[in-house]
VOGU-3710 file (C-alpha; in Angstrom, 3 decimals, decimal comma):
1> xxxxxxxxxx> 114,450/160,325/49,938  112,240/162,925/51,649  109,618/162,597/48,895  109,626/158,813/49,336  109,055/159,125/53,089  106,133/161,528/52,515  104,591/159,171/49,980  104,852/156,252/52,402  103,308/158,350/55,144  100,339/159,277/52,937
11> xxxxxxxxxx> 99,893/155,688/51,922  99,394/154,841/55,606  96,610/157,449/55,707  94,856/156,152/52,600  94,953/156,951/48,908  97,358/159,759/48,076  95,515/162,997/47,270  96,978/163,902/43,908  94,624/165,444/41,315  95,539/164,650/37,739
21> xxxxxxxxxx> 96,576/167,356/35,257  93,064/167,570/33,777  91,770/168,845/37,112  89,332/165,964/37,546  89,619/163,036/39,923  89,608/159,406/38,979  88,237/156,783/41,360  91,788/155,862/42,360  92,432/159,453/43,505  89,501/159,698/45,933
31> xxxxxxxxxx> 90,756/160,231/49,483  89,658/161,752/52,767  90,206/165,299/51,504  86,528/165,440/50,463  84,906/163,026/52,877  82,189/165,449/54,014  81,177/166,153/50,430  81,061/162,389/49,838  78,685/161,550/52,701  75,316/160,078/51,616
41> xxxxxxxxxx> 72,514/162,637/51,049  70,500/161,711/54,168  73,424/162,812/56,352  73,472/166,267/54,768  70,411/167,155/56,849  71,628/165,847/60,193  73,079/168,288/62,738  76,849/168,159/62,394  76,899/167,664/66,163  75,572/164,165/65,380
51> xxxxxxxxxx> 78,306/163,260/62,902  81,554/161,466/63,714  84,392/163,894/62,986  88,133/163,166/63,360  90,310/165,740/65,093  93,891/166,164/66,244  95,305/167,083/69,659  97,744/170,018/69,763  97,195/170,100/66,025  99,927/172,634/65,249
61> xxxxxxxxxx> 102,764/170,902/67,102  104,270/169,128/64,080  106,971/171,807/64,250  108,333/173,644/67,279  111,269/176,024/67,461  114,115/174,835/69,673  115,898/178,163/69,198  113,075/180,318/70,512  112,487/181,059/74,193  110,485/178,546/76,214
71> xxxxxxxxxx> 106,815/179,419/76,082  104,898/181,281/78,810  102,841/178,108/79,326  105,814/176,601/81,187  106,860/176,960/84,833  109,736/179,154/85,953  111,751/176,039/86,844  111,432/174,691/83,283  112,401/178,076/81,852  115,567/178,072/83,931
81> xxxxxxxxxx> 116,460/174,518/82,937  115,869/175,340/79,279  118,916/177,613/79,298  120,766/174,358/78,705  120,457/173,591/74,981  119,988/169,844/75,541  116,883/170,527/77,642  115,122/172,155/74,696  115,934/169,171/72,488  114,334/166,894/75,064
91> xxxxxxxxxx> 111,369/169,265/75,432  110,777/169,000/71,707  110,362/165,225/72,002  107,500/165,803/74,451  106,017/168,941/72,850  105,465/167,452/69,394  102,181/165,498/69,228  101,664/165,365/65,440  103,756/164,437/62,407  101,529/165,995/59,757
101> xxxxxxxxxx> 101,212/169,642/58,727  97,794/171,307/58,685  97,459/170,584/54,983  98,418/166,932/55,398  96,013/166,531/58,314  93,204/168,038/56,241  93,951/165,716/53,334  93,915/162,795/55,772  90,406/163,818/56,867  91,048/165,749/60,098
111> xxxxxxxxxx> 88,411/168,461/60,560  88,828/169,562/64,183  91,955/171,426/65,294  93,004/171,935/68,921  94,826/175,299/69,058  96,887/176,971/71,780  98,315/180,398/71,085  100,647/182,975/72,584  102,444/186,192/71,941  106,217/185,885/72,022
121> xxxxxxxxxx> 107,735/187,908/74,880  110,231/190,417/73,556  108,635/190,705/70,111  107,964/194,308/69,160  105,029/193,424/66,891  101,713/191,827/67,833  102,423/188,510/66,097  100,697/185,462/67,588  102,240/181,974/67,542  101,052/178,469/68,274
131> xxxxxxxxxx> 102,497/177,162/71,537  103,070/173,868/73,311  106,031/174,226/75,619  108,012/175,648/72,705  106,798/178,114/70,091  105,401/176,762/66,844  104,647/178,462/63,549  102,899/181,827/63,280  99,131/181,513/63,595  98,716/183,510/60,385
141> xxxxxxxxxx> 100,726/180,956/58,408  98,590/178,119/59,768  95,340/179,925/59,003  96,414/180,586/55,429  97,341/176,940/54,943  93,889/175,885/56,148  92,133/178,514/54,015  94,001/177,368/50,902  92,712/173,840/51,427  89,142/175,000/52,058
151> xxxxxxxxxx> 89,113/177,087/48,878  90,030/173,957/46,916  87,494/171,818/48,829  84,394/174,042/49,179  82,179/171,460/50,894  84,553/170,624/53,742  83,884/172,140/57,181  86,509/172,718/59,891  86,370/173,412/63,619  89,144/175,667/64,933
161> xxxxxxxxxx> 89,165/175,502/68,721  91,250/178,297/70,287  91,218/177,002/73,864  94,423/178,260/75,506  95,804/181,807/75,397  99,144/182,853/76,896  100,739/186,294/77,348  97,869/187,934/75,457  96,212/191,227/76,333  93,245/192,864/74,601
171> xxxxxxxxxx> 95,458/194,202/71,801  96,766/190,707/71,058  93,236/189,290/70,994  92,075/192,004/68,591  95,054/191,277/66,370  94,313/187,541/66,380  90,616/188,016/65,591  91,514/190,391/62,750  93,850/187,728/61,356  91,033/185,178/61,520
181> xxxxxxxxxx> 88,730/187,558/59,624  91,381/188,296/57,015  92,142/184,626/56,496  88,615/183,253/56,151  86,287/186,160/55,362  82,865/184,905/54,262  83,802/181,306/55,075  83,219/182,091/58,775  80,053/180,690/60,325  78,274/182,900/62,857
191> xxxxxxxxxx> 77,321/181,311/66,160  73,776/179,943/66,094  71,633/177,064/67,313  73,791/173,941/67,217  70,988/171,555/66,211  70,070/173,609/63,167  73,615/173,529/61,799  73,794/170,869/59,086  76,098/170,271/56,140  73,334/171,441/53,821
201> xxxxxxxxxx> 72,784/174,750/55,634  76,529/175,396/55,733  76,908/174,597/52,037  74,003/176,889/51,145  75,632/179,744/53,069  79,109/178,825/51,739  80,336/178,727/55,344  83,229/176,388/56,118  84,843/177,570/59,359  83,577/177,414/62,943
211> xxxxxxxxxx> 85,798/179,337/65,367  85,562/178,509/69,074  87,116/181,078/71,392  87,561/180,171/75,063  87,760/183,745/76,276  85,075/186,382/77,066  86,390/188,287/74,042  84,136/186,092/71,869  81,129/188,245/72,845  82,368/191,075/70,638
221> xxxxxxxxxx> 82,217/189,120/67,363  79,284/187,136/65,918  81,569/184,569/64,245  83,281/183,570/67,497  81,533/180,660/69,209  81,819/180,441/73,019  84,040/177,663/74,326  81,148/176,173/76,301  79,595/175,119/72,988  82,362/172,575/72,460
231> xxxxxxxxxx> 83,235/170,843/75,757  86,288/168,591/75,617  86,595/166,591/78,865  90,206/165,630/79,627  91,061/162,302/81,268  94,586/163,367/82,314  95,866/159,797/82,643  98,613/157,519/81,333  96,376/154,447/81,608  94,456/153,253/78,535
241> xxxxxxxxxx> 91,954/151,478/80,796  91,254/154,664/82,786  91,081/156,699/79,564  88,455/154,434/78,006  86,422/154,391/81,225  86,565/158,193/81,284  85,524/158,474/77,630  82,572/156,163/78,218  81,495/158,059/81,338  81,703/161,517/79,751
251> xxxxxxxxxx> 79,817/160,308/76,677  77,033/158,969/78,900  76,849/162,430/80,497  76,831/164,265/77,168  74,091/166,880/76,910  71,964/165,778/73,926  71,332/169,307/72,646  72,992/172,704/72,563  76,651/171,836/72,037  79,191/169,781/70,169
261> xxxxxxxxxx> 81,272/167,219/72,061  84,968/166,353/71,893  86,197/162,943/73,048  89,896/163,418/73,746  91,277/159,930/73,077  94,715/160,906/74,336  97,074/159,894/77,107  98,841/162,556/79,150  102,355/161,979/80,531  103,116/162,660/84,157
271> xxxxxxxxxx> 106,465/163,887/85,468  107,627/160,321/86,195  106,508/159,232/82,711  108,732/161,887/81,179  111,606/161,025/83,512  111,470/157,341/82,556  111,184/157,970/78,840  113,139/161,218/78,671  115,009/160,464/75,452  112,239/158,421/73,807
281> xxxxxxxxxx> 109,704/161,247/73,843  105,912/161,171/73,834  105,474/159,150/70,649  107,812/156,307/71,538  107,102/156,203/75,280  103,331/156,574/75,487  101,535/156,893/72,156  102,911/154,274/69,783  102,153/151,233/71,936  98,730/152,454/73,115
291> xxxxxxxxxx> 97,169/153,822/69,917  95,956/150,405/68,661  93,923/149,890/71,867  92,496/153,410/71,591  91,574/152,774/67,963  89,811/149,563/68,989  87,645/151,647/71,319  86,867/154,097/68,502  85,685/151,211/66,312  83,025/150,281/68,889
301> xxxxxxxxxx> 81,438/153,735/68,953  78,372/155,125/67,236  77,730/158,791/66,436  74,474/160,583/67,184  72,931/162,977/69,700  74,081/160,773/72,600  77,046/159,187/70,842  80,458/160,352/69,723  80,851/163,579/67,770  84,458/164,792/67,508
311> xxxxxxxxxx> 87,252/162,382/68,473  90,838/163,601/68,789  94,145/161,763/68,845  97,873/162,342/68,988  99,924/161,393/65,912  96,885/160,791/63,730  99,023/159,219/60,980  100,409/156,331/63,060  97,182/154,323/62,672  94,204/154,579/60,344
321> xxxxxxxxxx> 92,606/157,047/62,741  90,744/159,505/60,524  89,303/156,854/58,197  88,138/154,813/61,206  86,267/157,784/62,702  84,754/158,779/59,352  83,506/155,227/58,779  81,388/155,457/61,960  79,009/157,697/60,003  77,903/154,598/58,074
331> xxxxxxxxxx> 76,032/153,615/61,245  73,739/156,642/61,103  70,254/156,054/59,782  68,316/158,487/57,628  67,596/161,654/59,587  65,055/164,444/59,388  65,823/167,878/57,982  65,956/170,597/60,619  65,244/174,335/60,292  68,090/176,652/59,350
341> x> 69,659/178,989/61,854
//
């Protein structure tokens, strides 16, 4: 029964990614797992900041641990309430923003990952976990899952955006960066001029991973990109109309050179939103009914230096999100090769 549900879920995302025993792919097995490699040659020389790239919001939150302590990203009042077991069950409904694992998101075409991390108070070791209200999986496990995919798909590029850190001192940061190095090794792309970073230059260098680190600690490592290189304006609204207006405004203000750009096509619940839909959770209360309208907005966009670049969504499998974003690249005309960094 579980296998049937997974198959149905992948069918909603597109063709199931299942290589045949010979190790080659037939036309019926082509899916979004290799969409970057499949882009037309003239796009290989465009800055990747000009491409349309699908991403996920709170990418790791497909699983959170109800049995662990409430995360340090929560207020003291929430921590006190969470001593009641039912409260954690309700928190889970609002903490989870994705259904798919990292691997499943990658196969669906997601290439940008929004990551929030924390140490776990009381742990004797220096282990780092993903966090969104409740603790998720270990960061190391997530990194290894991503690296496994990249090894099998050597022309796919991912953006890992570490943008929130909780309960982490210098020792924790050093531990996390070491984990990143161990996981990806030579796949890591050193920070350089954004405009000179194209698919072709990345493929030539065999680089597949861009790490963005929103903390001054990035200055100590050449493969950590500063957070300012990937701004992600946040609408902080429950209104689709206000969200779309915000997305349009921030795109019009996008700096044409020097950075990537994330359009967060997400709605954010307020306290009264949660109170009204307490049992229903984020997906049923806010996301499910509004995603079609958000996807309609995505369909009207065009990538480019002053257009969309990375677009993120909650529950990327509920609609044909990744494929819709990827298809926007068909609108790009032949570009000019730029110098390498």
